[in-house]
N, C-alpha and C positions, 0 to 999 in steps of 0.2 A: 135357302135363297130368299129373299124378302119379296120382293118383286125381284128377286132372287129369293123369294120365300117359297119354300116347298109347301104344297098342301099337306097338312099333317093332322093327326088325331091328337086329342088331349090326353096326356098321361101324367102319372105321378112321378116326380123326379127325386133324385137324391144327390147328396154332395159327393158321393164316392164315384169313382170312374167306372169300376166294374161291379155294378150292383148285381147281386146273385139272387135269382128266384129259386133255382133248383139245386144250387151248390154242386153242380156237375163241373168237374175240372176240364180244362181244355189244354191241348198240347200244341205248341208252335211247331210247324213243319216247314220244310223248304219247298221251293218251287213256285211260290206265288199261285197264280191261277192254274198253272200246270200241275199243281199238287192234286188236282181233281182229274179223274180219268175222262178221256174223250174231250179234252180242251186243248186246242192248239193255238199258238199265238205267233205274231211276227211284229217287227218294228223296223222301219227303214227311213232314210232321208229321201224325200220326194220333191223338194223345192218349195214347200210352203214357208220354210225358214231358210236362211242363207246357208246354214250348215246345221249339223246335228239331226237326229232322227225326228221325224214329224208326221209319220203315218203309221198307225197301229191297226192290227187286226186281231180279233178274238173269234176263233172259228170252232163251231160245235158240229163235227161231222155227222153225229147222230141226232142233232137237233137239241133244243133246250126251250123250256117254258120260261117266258120272261115277263117281268113287270118293271115299271119305272116311275120315278118321281122327277118332276121338272121344275124349273124356275117359274115363279108367278109374276116375274117382271112383265110389264105391259109391252116392252120391246123384247122379242124373242128371236133366237137364231132360227134360220130356215130349217135346220135339222129337227127342231122340236116339233114344229107342225107336222113334218113328215113322220116322225117316230110316233107321235100321239095317234095319228090316223092308223098306222100299221098295228099298233098295240090294241087299239079299239076294235080292230077287225079280226085279229087272230092272236093266239097265245104262243105259238111255236115259231122259233127262228133258228137260223144256222150261223149267222155271222153278225158281228158288230165291227164297223170300221170307224176309226177316229183319226181326224187330222188335227194337228196343232200348228199355230202360227197364223191362222186365218180363222176368224170366228164365223164366217159366212153369215153375218148379221147385218140387216139393213142394206141388202143388196138388190132389192126389187125383185121382179119376176125372175131374173137370172139366178138369184139365190135359190129359188125353188127348183128351177131346172137343173142347177148344178148338183143338188142333193140327189135327184133322180139319176143323173148321169153317173154319179159316184156309185150308187146302188147297182145300176145296170152293169157298169164295168166290172165291179167285183163279182157279181153273180155270174157273169160270163166266164171269168177266170176260174171260179170254183165249181162251175157247172151246177148251179142251183138257181132258184127263181129270185128275181129282184125283190119280191115281197117277203123273202126270207132274210133280208138284210136290214139292219138298223144303222143309221149314220149319226155321227156326232162330230162337232167342230168346236175349237177353242182357239183364241188368239186375238188378233187385231180386228176391231169392228169397222165395218163400212168399206172394206177393201174387196173388190170383186175377186173371185177365185180364178186362178189360171190353171185350167185342166188340159192344156195343150198336149202335154206329154203324160197324161194321167194313166193311160192304158199300159204304157211301158212300166210305169212305177208300180202299178197294181200287180203286174206280172211278177216283178221282183218281190213284192210283198208276199204274194201267195207262194212263191218258190221258196221263200225263207221260213215257212211255217215250221214250228217246233213244238213238241210237247214236253220239253225238258225244263224250261223255266220261263216265266213271263216277264223277265227283267227288260227285254227289248221293247215290249209293248209299254211297260211302265215308263220307260225312258222316252218313248216316242210321243206320249201325250203331254209331256212337260212343256211349260212356257217359261215363266220366270222362276220356276222351281229350281232349287239347288240340290235337292235330294230325290232319289227314286223312292216311291211310296208303295210298298206291297207287303202283304202278310198272308199267312195261311194257318189255319188251326184245325185240329182233329178232336172229336169228342164222341161220346156215345149216347144213343137213345135206345132204350130197351136192349142194351147189350150190343147194338149194331153200330159200327163205326160210321160217323157222319163227318163231312168235311165242309169247311167254308174258306173261301179265299177272296182277296180283294186287291185291286190296284187303285190308285187315286192320283189326281194332280190338283194343285192349288197352292198359291203363295200370296197373291195380291188380289184385290177386289173380292175380299172375303168378309162376310158380315152375317150375323144371324138374320135370317136363316140361310146360310150358305152364301157363296160368292162365286167368282169365276172358277168353279171347280167341277171336276168330273170324277165319278167313281164307278167301277165295275166290280160286281160281287157275284161269285159263283158258288153254288152248293150242289151236292149230289142227292139231297133229300127230295123225295117225290112230293111236290106240293103243287096244287093247281094255281092258275094265274091269279084268281081272286084272293086266295090266301097269301100268296107271295106279295101281292099289292098291299094288303092290310099290314102284314108284318114289316114290309119295307118302310111304309109311312111311319109306323111306330118307332122303328129303330133310327130313322133319319131324324125324327123329332128329338131323340135322346143323344144325338151325335152331331151330325153336320149342321143341324139347326141350333147348335149351342156354341158356335165358334165365331170369332170376329178378329180380323186383322186390321182393317182400315175403315170399316163403316160403309164401304161401297159395295154395291150388289151388281149382279151380272145377268145378261140375257141368255146365257148359255148353260147354266147349271143343269146337270143331268146325273142321276144315279140309276143304274140299271142292275137289277137282281135277276140272275138266270139260274135255273135248275136243270141239271142233266137227268134228273129223275131216276137215278140208278138205285137209290136206297129207299125202301118202303117201310114205314112204321105205322102203327095205328094212330090216326089223327086225334088222339085224346087231348084234353085241355092241358094236362101236365107235359105231354110230349111237345106240344106247340109252344108252351112256355119255355121249355129248355131251348128249343131252337131260337125263339125270340131273344132270349138272353144272349145266346152266342152270336146272333146276327148283330145285336146292339154292341156287343163287345168288339167285334171286328170293325164295325162302323166307327166306334169311338177311337179305335186305334188309328184309323185313317184320318179322322177329323183332327185328332191331336197332333198327328204328324204334319198336317197342313198348317196348323197354328205354329208349331215349332219351326216350320220353314217359312214363316211369314216374311215378306219382303223387307230386308234390312233388320230383321228381328234379332235380338240378343237374349231375350228372356221369354220363357213360357210362363204364362200367368193364369192361375185358376181364380175365378171370382166365385166364392162360395157364400151363399146367402141362406141363413136359417132364421127361424122364429117369425116368419111372415104370417099374417092373418089369413091370407089367401094365396093359392098357388100362382094366380095371375100376377100378384104383386111381386112374389119371389122371382118369377121369370123376368118381369119387366125391369126390376131393379138390377138384377145380375147382368142383363144385356146392356142396360144403360151405362153401368160402370165399365163393362168390358169394351164398350164402344168409345168412351170418352177419350178424346185426344189429350186432354189435360192429365187424366190419370195415366195414360200410356206413356206420355213423355216424362212424367214424374217418376215412374218406375224405371225408365231408361236412365234418368239422372240419379237413381238410387236415393230418392227423396221420399220419405214417409209422409207425404203431403195428404193427410187424411181429410183435410178440408175439401180437396177436389173430389174425393170419394163421396163425402157427405153431400156435396153439391149435386153430384150425379144422382144420388138417391132421391133427393128432393125434386130434381128435374123430372123424374119419372111420374110425379104426381100420383103416388099409389092411393088406392082406396082407403087404406088404413095405415097411418104412420104416427107414432109418438116419438118425437125427436129425443125426449129424455130417456128413452129406452134403447136407443141405437148404440151399439158397440162396434168398433172397427179395429181390427188387428192386422198386422203384416207378419207373415210366417214364411220361414224357409228352413233349410237344414241347420242354419246358424242360430235358430231360436224363434221366439215370438215377441212382438212388441205391441201391447195394447196402446191405442192412441186416444180414445175418447170413451166416456161412460157417463151416465146420469146427466146428460144434457150439456156436458162441458168437456174440454180437452184435458188430457192427462199429461203430467210431466213424465217424459220418458227419455231414455238414454239415446241421444241422437247418433252417437258412434255405433251403438249396437244396431240401431235401425238401419244405418248405412251398410253395416256388415250383412244384415239379413237380406237387404235388397241387392247386395252384390252377387248373390247366387243366381243361377240361370233358371231355377224352378221356384216360383214364388206363389203364395196364396194370399189373396186379399179376403179376409174373413169378416163377414158382416152379420151381426146378430140383431134382428129388429125387435126381439123381445115381446112379440105379440101373439105367436101361435106356434104351430108345429110344421108348417109348410117350409120346404127347403129345396134348393136346386144348386147346380154349379154350371158355369159356362167357362169356356177357355178362350184366351186371347194371348197377345204378345205385346211387348213394348213397341214404341214407335221411335225410330232413329233417323238421322240424316241420310242414312243409306237407303231408306225407303224411296227417296227421291232419285237416287243414283241408279238403283237396280234395274230400271227399265231401259237404260241406255243400250243394252245388248239384247233387247227383248226378242228380236226375231232371229237370233242366231241359232 
């Protein structure tokens, strides 16, 4: 989130998606969040949207330790102030309720009151305390919430709880998304099975670091709130903070990490590194699904930067290229317009840059076409370049030739459908 920028720690990045520290393998498993024991979910239509599911519940009957990372946008949803206060006061919660279709943002005192009403209503139906509930909202900004029939809707929501699969909740948090986003993996630490699962939403208003996106991640590994918080910040920095769809950021961005604390291992450095790797892996899975589902997008684009003199330069250049509307429209037009990439690199004003050492290539399954080297453009096969860019998975590879620092961020092309996709936004 930029101002949708999440608060994050500084890390070393790599151009590979699934960087491995421990070389521990993970296995995809079904069920989404419900792949983890003692996690129940529900998703229903409640009227925030004209049709389609728009109210989700993640319920932990035995409680869960939670940590979260939020947008740093100066304008923030009313749920963020509420959740931050709760998380600062306690570590254990039993429920997260999410509505889509209304962002509950910039709604004055009523916005704060409505968050509390939502928490109180859910707590009453689940027979838990209101302070055991976290609330999230996403959707249209500046529209007051209509909670006139909310008690009945929450009764339906709690009645429909299941521990079979979280697909209903994943569907209910969607706005302009076209695809449900959920995953679950299993791996081992000290021979003990550990699980991680996630759901996410996001399609537009996505920009490093994050955009109008939400993600809920659950594990069964016993970790305290402080450790969860540190690990979540690190993984968000390597995933959600490395994606861009349209360069716009959101007041609602929220990522919550919850642990049911069923599995205990020694908190050694190696064990924590294994978990960190897997947490980053599942966060990257969700982040890349968001980019692939970008509003009107037809191509998934990796911007890989290597050879930077400093990590900050690598990060800034990759994000600038990924954000450039000129680059994104050129990719959509299947035009290897390396000049637009070069311009975006220079626009970053990196601390160290030698134009004569910059090399730019476009890569896909159809091959690779180098476009510039030694301070000048190269003659290349335009037909081959067009074929390379006709693929749906493309890499823009940039070598600055100055050092060993590298990174990768993920974006998509920009099409005329980006404008059209919001027509049915509240359906």
